[in-house]
C-alpha positions in Angstrom: -46.7 -4.0 -13.8 -48.6 -2.9 -10.8 -47.4 -1.6 -7.5 -47.6 -5.1 -5.8 -45.1 -6.5 -8.4 -42.7 -3.5 -8.5 -42.1 -3.0 -4.8 -40.9 -6.6 -4.1 -38.7 -6.5 -7.2 -37.1 -3.2 -6.1 -36.5 -4.6 -2.6 -34.9 -7.7 -4.0 -32.7 -5.6 -6.4 -31.5 -3.5 -3.5 -30.7 -6.5 -1.4 -28.7 -8.1 -4.2 -26.9 -5.0 -5.4 -26.0 -3.5 -2.0 -23.3 -5.9 -0.9 -21.7 -6.0 -4.3 -21.5 -2.2 -4.4 -20.2 -1.9 -0.8 -17.2 -4.2 -1.5 -15.7 -2.3 -4.4 -12.6 -0.2 -3.8 -12.5 3.4 -5.0 -11.5 3.7 -8.7 -7.8 4.5 -9.3 -6.5 2.8 -6.1 -5.3 -0.3 -8.0 -7.6 -2.4 -5.7 -10.8 -2.5 -7.8 -12.7 -5.7 -7.1 -10.6 -6.3 -4.0 -13.4 -6.5 -1.4 -13.7 -8.1 2.0 -13.7 -7.0 5.6 -10.3 -5.3 5.5 -10.2 -4.4 1.8 -9.2 -7.9 0.8 -10.9 -11.1 0.0 -9.4 -12.8 3.0 -6.1 -13.4 1.3 -2.9 -11.3 0.8 -3.0 -8.0 -0.9 -2.2 -7.8 -4.6 1.4 -8.1 -5.8 3.2 -4.8 -5.5 0.9 -3.5 -2.8 2.5 -2.7 0.6 -0.3 -3.5 3.1 1.7 -2.2 6.1 2.1 1.3 4.6 -1.1 1.5 2.6 0.2 2.1 -0.9 2.4 0.7 -3.6 5.4 -1.2 -2.5 8.5 0.8 -3.6 10.6 -2.3 -3.7 8.2 -4.5 -5.7 10.4 -4.4 -8.9 13.7 -3.8 -7.3 16.3 -6.7 -7.5 17.1 -8.3 -4.1 19.2 -8.1 -2.0 18.7 -4.3 -1.9 21.7 -2.0 -1.9 22.0 1.5 -0.4 21.7 3.0 -3.9 18.7 0.9 -5.0 16.9 1.7 -1.7 17.6 5.4 -2.1 16.3 5.4 -5.7 13.1 3.5 -4.9 12.3 5.6 -1.8 13.0 8.9 -3.7 10.6 7.9 -6.4 8.0 7.0 -3.8 8.4 10.3 -1.8 8.8 12.6 -4.7 11.2 14.9 -2.8 8.8 15.6 0.1 9.9 14.1 2.4 13.3 13.4 1.0 15.9 10.6 1.6 19.0 11.5 3.6 21.7 9.0 4.5 21.3 5.3 3.6 23.7 3.1 5.6 24.1 -0.6 6.3 23.1 -1.2 9.9 24.0 -4.9 9.8 24.4 -7.5 7.0 20.6 -7.8 6.5 19.3 -4.3 7.3 19.7 -0.8 5.8 19.1 2.3 7.9 17.4 5.1 6.0 17.3 8.7 7.2 14.1 10.4 6.0 14.0 14.2 6.3 10.4 15.5 6.7 9.3 18.8 5.1 9.5 20.6 8.4 13.2 19.6 8.7 12.8 16.8 11.3 14.8 13.6 10.6 13.4 10.1 11.2 14.9 6.7 10.7 13.4 3.8 8.8 14.8 0.2 8.8 14.7 -1.7 5.5 15.3 -5.5 5.2 17.7 -6.0 2.3 16.3 -9.4 1.3 12.5 -8.6 1.3 12.3 -4.8 1.2 10.1 -4.9 4.3 10.2 -1.5 6.1 9.9 -0.9 9.9 8.0 2.2 11.1 9.8 5.4 11.6 11.5 5.9 15.0 
């Protein structure tokens, strides 16, 4: 092959391979092959992935409705003791209020929907 043949082939290869490589998620994230403008193919994230908090959903395999004990257990596994889970109380019939104690000793509150496991941001 001469230079006239190789250069167009290299350019074509770069054009075809570039978008495919740019859409792949980093290895080990559980999102391999999950491309698109916001990390997804335009649809919902994979099962067990909590797209609001950017990681695995701690309640994906927990029976619903959640209880204070099941919520504590799932969050303790997710946090690995830093931060750690304090009190878990029932705020109302459909919501649990979870106290999360940060490594520096500050306490923050998270609300968890008992039916879905959806979490509200710390306040």
